[in-house]
C-alpha positions as CSV (number, residue, x, y, z in Angstrom):
1,M,53.2,158.7,89.8
2,W,52.7,155.4,88.1
3,S,50.2,155.4,85.3
4,H,47.4,152.9,84.9
5,R,49.2,151.3,82.0
6,S,52.5,150.9,83.9
7,I,50.7,149.4,86.9
8,T,48.9,146.9,84.6
9,C,52.2,146.0,82.9
10,A,53.9,145.5,86.2
11,V,51.1,143.2,87.5
12,F,51.1,141.3,84.2
13,R,54.9,140.7,84.4
14,F,54.6,139.6,88.1
15,G,51.8,137.2,87.2
16,L,53.8,135.9,84.3
17,V,56.8,135.2,86.4
18,C,54.6,133.5,89.2
19,Y,53.1,131.4,86.4
20,I,56.5,130.3,85.0
21,Y,57.8,129.5,88.4
22,F,54.7,127.5,89.3
23,A,54.8,125.6,86.0
24,F,58.6,124.9,86.5
25,Y,58.5,123.8,90.1
26,F,55.0,122.1,90.2
27,L,54.6,120.6,86.7
28,I,57.9,120.3,84.8
29,L,60.3,119.2,87.4
30,P,58.0,116.8,89.1
31,N,57.4,115.0,85.8
32,I,61.3,114.8,85.0
33,C,62.4,113.9,88.5
34,K,59.5,111.5,89.7
35,F,61.6,108.5,88.9
36,W,64.9,109.8,90.4
37,P,65.1,108.2,93.9
38,Y,67.4,110.9,95.4
39,S,65.3,113.8,94.2
40,K,62.7,115.6,96.5
41,Y,60.2,114.9,93.8
42,F,60.7,111.1,93.8
43,N,57.2,109.5,93.8
44,F,56.6,106.1,92.5
45,Y,53.0,105.7,91.5
46,G,52.5,102.3,92.8
47,N,53.2,100.0,95.8
48,E,56.5,98.6,97.0
49,K,55.8,95.2,95.3
50,E,55.7,96.9,91.9
51,L,58.9,98.6,92.8
52,V,60.6,95.3,93.7
53,H,59.2,93.8,90.5
54,R,60.8,96.3,88.3
55,L,64.0,95.8,90.2
56,V,64.0,92.0,89.8
57,T,63.2,92.5,86.2
58,E,66.3,94.7,85.7
59,N,68.4,92.2,87.6
60,N,67.2,89.3,85.3
61,D,68.0,91.3,82.2
62,R,71.5,91.8,83.6
63,I,71.8,88.2,84.4
64,N,70.9,87.3,80.7
65,S,73.4,89.7,79.3
66,A,76.1,88.3,81.7
67,E,75.5,84.8,80.9
68,E,75.5,85.5,77.1
69,F,78.8,87.3,77.4
70,L,80.3,84.5,79.4
71,R,79.2,81.9,76.9
72,G,81.1,83.8,74.2
73,D,84.7,83.5,73.3
74,I,86.5,84.9,76.3
75,S,90.0,84.1,77.5
76,R,90.6,83.0,81.1
77,S,92.0,85.7,83.4
78,S,95.7,85.3,83.3
79,D,97.2,82.9,85.9
80,V,100.5,84.2,87.1
81,S,103.1,82.7,89.4
82,N,103.6,83.8,92.9
83,G,107.1,85.1,92.3
84,K,106.0,87.5,89.4
85,Q,104.7,91.0,90.3
86,I,101.7,92.4,88.5
87,D,100.1,95.8,88.7
88,L,96.6,94.9,90.0
89,V,95.0,92.0,91.7
90,I,91.1,92.3,91.5
91,V,89.6,90.2,94.3
92,V,85.8,89.5,94.2
93,I,84.6,88.6,97.7
94,T,81.7,86.3,97.5
95,L,79.2,84.1,99.4
96,N,75.9,82.5,98.6
97,R,73.0,84.8,99.4
98,E,70.4,83.0,97.4
99,S,67.5,81.1,98.9
100,K,64.0,80.0,98.2
101,N,62.7,83.4,99.2
102,T,65.2,85.5,97.1
103,G,65.0,83.6,93.9
104,K,67.8,83.6,91.3
105,L,70.2,86.7,92.1
106,R,73.3,85.7,90.3
107,F,75.2,88.8,91.5
108,L,78.5,87.1,91.3
109,T,78.0,86.1,87.7
110,Q,77.1,89.7,86.7
111,T,80.2,91.1,88.5
112,V,82.5,88.6,86.9
113,A,81.1,89.2,83.5
114,H,81.6,93.0,83.8
115,L,85.1,92.5,85.1
116,M,86.0,90.4,82.2
117,M,84.6,93.0,79.9
118,L,86.6,95.6,81.8
119,V,89.9,93.8,81.6
120,K,89.5,93.1,78.0
121,K,88.9,96.8,77.1
122,D,90.9,98.6,79.7
123,K,93.9,100.6,78.3
124,S,95.3,102.0,81.6
125,K,99.0,101.9,81.8
126,L,99.1,102.0,85.7
127,F,97.2,98.8,85.8
128,E,98.5,97.2,82.6
129,K,99.0,93.8,84.1
130,K,95.9,92.6,85.9
131,H,94.8,89.4,87.6
132,V,91.2,88.6,88.6
133,M,90.2,86.1,91.3
134,I,87.1,85.1,93.2
135,C,87.5,84.8,96.9
136,N,84.8,82.2,97.9
137,V,84.1,82.7,101.8
138,D,80.9,80.8,101.7
139,E,80.6,78.2,104.5
140,E,79.7,75.6,101.9
141,G,83.0,76.1,100.4
142,D,83.5,74.3,97.0
143,D,79.9,73.3,97.1
144,F,78.9,77.0,96.3
145,S,77.7,76.2,92.7
146,E,77.8,79.7,91.2
147,A,81.4,80.3,92.1
148,A,82.4,76.8,91.0
149,S,80.7,77.5,87.6
150,L,83.0,80.5,87.1
151,S,86.2,78.6,87.8
152,N,86.9,77.9,84.1
153,I,87.0,81.7,83.6
154,V,88.7,83.0,86.6
155,Q,90.7,81.7,89.5
156,V,88.6,80.7,92.5
157,V,90.2,80.3,95.9
158,S,88.0,79.0,98.8
159,E,88.4,79.7,102.5
160,F,86.6,76.4,103.4
161,A,86.6,73.2,101.6
162,N,83.2,72.2,103.0
163,A,80.5,73.1,105.6
164,S,82.2,70.9,108.2
165,E,85.4,72.8,107.9
166,A,83.6,76.1,108.4
167,D,82.0,74.8,111.6
168,D,85.4,74.2,113.0
169,Q,86.0,78.0,112.9
170,E,83.3,78.6,115.7
171,I,82.7,82.3,114.8
172,V,79.2,83.2,115.8
173,D,79.2,87.1,115.0
174,V,78.7,87.8,111.4
175,F,80.5,91.0,111.6
176,E,83.6,89.3,113.0
177,K,83.3,86.5,110.3
178,E,83.2,89.3,107.7
179,K,86.6,90.7,109.1
180,V,88.2,87.3,109.1
181,D,87.0,86.7,105.5
182,Y,88.4,90.0,104.5
183,I,91.8,89.1,106.0
184,F,91.8,85.8,104.1
185,C,91.1,87.4,100.8
186,L,93.7,90.1,101.4
187,Q,96.2,87.5,102.1
188,Q,95.4,85.6,98.8
189,A,95.9,88.7,96.9
190,K,99.1,89.5,98.6
191,R,100.6,86.2,97.3
192,Y,101.1,87.8,93.9
193,R,103.0,90.9,95.3
194,P,101.0,93.4,93.2
195,R,101.4,97.2,93.3
196,Y,97.7,97.6,94.0
197,V,94.9,95.3,95.4
198,L,91.3,96.0,94.4
199,M,88.8,94.4,96.7
200,I,85.2,94.3,95.6
201,E,82.2,92.6,96.8
202,D,80.2,90.2,94.6
203,D,77.4,92.7,94.0
204,V,79.4,95.5,92.5
205,I,79.6,96.3,88.7
206,L,82.7,98.5,87.9
207,E,82.0,101.0,85.1
208,A,83.9,100.6,81.8
209,D,86.2,103.5,82.4
210,S,86.7,103.0,86.2
211,L,90.4,101.9,86.1
212,E,91.2,104.7,83.6
213,T,89.6,107.2,86.1
214,V,91.4,105.8,89.1
215,E,94.7,105.9,87.1
216,H,94.1,109.6,86.2
217,L,93.4,110.6,89.8
218,V,96.4,108.6,91.2
219,N,98.8,110.2,88.6
220,L,97.2,113.7,89.3
221,R,96.9,113.7,93.0
222,L,98.7,110.7,94.6
223,S,101.7,109.8,92.5
224,H,104.1,111.8,94.9
225,A,102.9,109.5,97.6
226,D,103.9,106.4,95.8
227,H,107.6,107.3,96.0
228,N,107.6,108.2,99.6
229,G,106.6,105.1,101.4
230,V,104.0,104.5,104.2
231,N,105.8,106.5,106.9
232,S,106.1,109.6,104.6
233,G,102.4,110.0,103.7
234,A,101.7,107.1,101.2
235,W,98.0,106.8,100.6
236,P,96.5,103.6,102.1
237,F,93.3,103.1,100.1
238,V,91.0,104.8,97.6
239,K,87.3,103.9,97.8
240,L,85.4,103.6,94.5
241,Y,82.0,103.7,96.0
242,Y,80.0,105.4,98.5
243,P,76.2,105.0,99.0
244,E,74.5,107.6,96.8
245,K,71.7,108.1,99.3
246,W,74.3,109.8,101.6
247,Q,75.7,112.0,98.7
248,G,73.0,114.7,98.8
249,Y,73.6,118.2,99.9
250,G,74.4,118.7,103.6
251,N,76.3,121.0,105.9
252,E,79.8,119.6,104.9
253,Q,82.1,122.5,103.8
254,D,82.7,121.1,100.2
255,K,79.0,120.8,99.6
256,I,78.2,124.2,100.9
257,G,80.9,125.4,98.5
258,E,79.2,123.7,95.6
259,L,75.9,125.4,96.4
260,V,77.8,128.8,96.4
261,G,79.2,127.9,93.0
262,V,75.7,127.0,91.7
263,A,74.3,130.3,92.9
264,A,77.2,132.3,91.3
265,L,76.9,130.5,88.0
266,G,73.1,130.6,88.1
267,G,72.9,134.2,89.0
268,T,75.3,135.1,86.2
269,L,73.5,133.2,83.5
270,F,70.2,134.5,84.7
271,V,71.4,138.1,84.2
272,F,72.9,137.2,80.8
273,F,69.9,135.4,79.4
274,T,67.5,137.8,80.7
275,Y,68.9,141.1,79.6
276,V,71.6,140.5,77.0
277,L,69.7,138.0,74.9
278,F,66.0,138.9,75.3
279,W,66.0,142.6,76.0
280,P,69.2,144.1,74.4
281,V,67.5,147.5,73.9
282,R,67.1,148.0,77.6
283,F,70.5,146.7,78.6
284,R,72.4,150.0,78.6
285,G,69.8,152.0,80.6
286,L,69.4,149.6,83.6
287,A,70.8,150.5,87.0
288,V,73.1,148.5,88.9
289,M,70.4,147.6,91.3
290,H,68.3,145.9,88.7
291,F,71.4,143.7,87.8
292,L,71.7,142.8,91.6
293,V,68.1,141.9,91.9
294,M,68.2,139.7,88.8
295,F,71.3,138.0,90.0
296,W,70.1,137.1,93.4
297,L,66.8,136.0,91.9
298,G,68.8,133.7,89.5
299,A,71.1,132.5,92.4
300,A,68.1,131.6,94.6
301,T,66.5,129.8,91.8
302,S,69.6,127.8,90.9
303,V,70.1,126.7,94.4
304,L,66.6,125.7,95.1
305,T,66.4,123.7,91.9
306,A,69.6,122.0,92.6
307,Y,68.4,121.1,96.1
308,L,65.0,119.7,94.8
309,V,66.6,117.8,92.0
310,G,69.3,116.4,94.2
311,R,73.1,116.7,94.4
312,Q,73.5,113.2,92.8
313,Y,71.9,114.4,89.6
314,V,73.5,117.8,89.6
315,Q,77.0,116.2,89.8
316,A,76.1,113.6,87.0
317,W,78.2,115.7,84.4
318,R,81.2,114.3,86.2
319,H,80.4,111.0,84.7
320,W,81.1,112.3,81.2
321,S,84.8,111.6,81.3
322,P,87.4,109.9,83.6
323,Y,89.0,113.4,83.9
324,T,86.0,115.1,85.5
325,H,85.9,112.9,88.6
326,R,87.6,114.1,91.7
327,L,89.2,112.8,95.0
328,I,87.9,113.7,98.4
329,S,88.6,112.5,101.9
330,A,87.2,109.0,102.4
331,R,83.9,108.7,104.5
332,G,83.4,106.2,107.3
333,C,81.6,103.6,105.1
334,C,81.9,101.3,103.1
335,T,83.7,98.3,101.6
336,Q,81.9,97.6,98.3
337,A,85.0,98.5,96.2
338,V,88.3,99.6,97.8
339,M,91.7,99.9,96.1
340,Y,94.6,99.4,98.4
341,H,98.3,100.4,97.9
342,S,100.5,97.4,98.4
343,S,102.8,99.1,101.0
344,V,99.9,99.1,103.6
345,V,98.5,95.6,103.0
346,D,100.7,93.8,105.6
347,D,100.1,96.4,108.3
348,L,96.3,96.3,107.5
349,I,96.0,92.7,107.8
350,Q,97.9,92.8,111.2
351,Y,95.7,95.6,112.4
352,L,92.5,93.8,111.4
353,S,93.8,90.7,113.2
354,D,94.2,92.6,116.5
355,V,90.7,93.9,116.8
356,R,87.2,92.3,117.1
357,C,84.3,93.5,115.0
358,N,80.6,93.6,115.9
359,V,77.5,95.3,114.8
360,D,78.7,98.8,115.9
361,F,82.3,98.4,114.7
362,G,82.3,96.8,111.2
363,V,85.2,96.1,109.1
364,D,84.8,99.4,107.1
365,L,85.2,101.3,110.4
366,V,88.3,99.4,111.4
367,I,89.9,100.2,108.1
368,D,89.3,103.9,108.5
369,E,90.6,103.6,112.1
370,F,93.8,102.0,110.7
371,A,94.4,104.8,108.3
372,E,93.9,107.4,111.0
373,T,96.0,105.5,113.6
374,H,98.9,105.4,111.1
375,G,98.5,109.1,110.1
376,L,97.3,108.3,106.6
377,G,94.6,109.8,104.6
378,G,92.1,107.6,102.8
379,Y,90.3,108.9,99.7
380,L,87.1,108.5,97.8
381,V,86.4,108.8,94.2
382,E,83.4,111.1,93.6
383,P,81.1,110.4,91.9
384,N,81.1,106.6,92.2
385,V,82.9,104.6,89.4
386,C,80.9,101.5,90.2
387,R,77.3,100.4,90.8
388,H,76.0,98.4,93.8
389,I,73.4,96.0,92.7
390,G,73.1,93.9,95.9
391,F,69.6,94.6,97.1
392,I,69.8,91.6,99.4
393,S,72.3,92.2,102.2
394,S,74.9,89.4,102.8
395,L,75.1,90.2,106.5
396,R,71.6,90.9,107.6
397,H,69.8,88.9,104.8
398,Y,67.1,91.4,104.2
399,S,65.9,93.4,101.2
400,K,67.1,96.9,101.1
401,W,65.1,100.0,99.9
402,A,64.4,98.9,96.2
403,A,64.5,102.4,94.7
404,E,68.1,102.8,95.8
405,F,69.2,100.2,93.1
406,L,67.1,101.2,90.2
407,R,68.5,103.0,87.1
């Protein structure tokens, strides 16, 4: 029979546990995560205009920092002759997306400034010899002032000399034009016969250790493929970016495995901290069942917390070092930042030339189809090693969800 005192203690402990859980899930976590866009607790206390204003303010701050850096004493990206092989050609694909409605965006300026910082500080041996170039695919050609203003810092190649030349192309579908532009820029990079080609869009900022991260992953996972050739399983591309909004927990096998790992770690730590640290006197006399109950309680708590906080933030520890990132199979999107092995560039250009793109079959899907058709496996670096800042779409010309671009 339970005594009145034991019942009172049990009720008190249960109430205390309920209070702790209530405070944690309804007070503490909501305040921590309310500004994290991919958390279940995200809640911006204001209207959409305030959110956009914050985004524009952040963009203006980056513009000022980029322009200040570019005004400094920086050397021009090395010009190399066509006959000399270099390790990596970085191609920034750009077109003008500014208008009276958008105001000053200066995405290209920001991207180039961060690239020049990266080239200056990067110590990777795999990409020791680098060449940066802007591939201007805007229909205004050389009249695109932002690209022209950067020509004294990096090489600028234009697909069109002027608007009248662009009109002669007679491509109506913007997705088909995007493909044609992509082919042109790949061809420009191929002229230098590099070992690797990194194609990035003009609204992508590479992280300071991005190339070091890719170098580590290539040496660790893909170096054997570099010696085998395309027909022996060489890798076609490595994507450096995948939209964070699609990186949350789902029914994919690897993500389910992550939750199992979170449960195992959380349950073990729950048992350890509860009994070993706080109640060592009771540790020896506890039955196995008590440990199992505490373990499963800790496991459930950890999984629920991870789900509510968001996988994007649970995996944030992988940003700590270039050696904590991982390679996974590439997803069906996107082309913000893709590094190609030189051995596939010619075949990719030919494949792109033979297909026609549309709204349901963009260039990113064609690239993935190319890899699948040739029996090659594309890869994705996770988490991202670059940031997408383009809240104005270059294809559809509309503003995207502002919160997705906040930091």
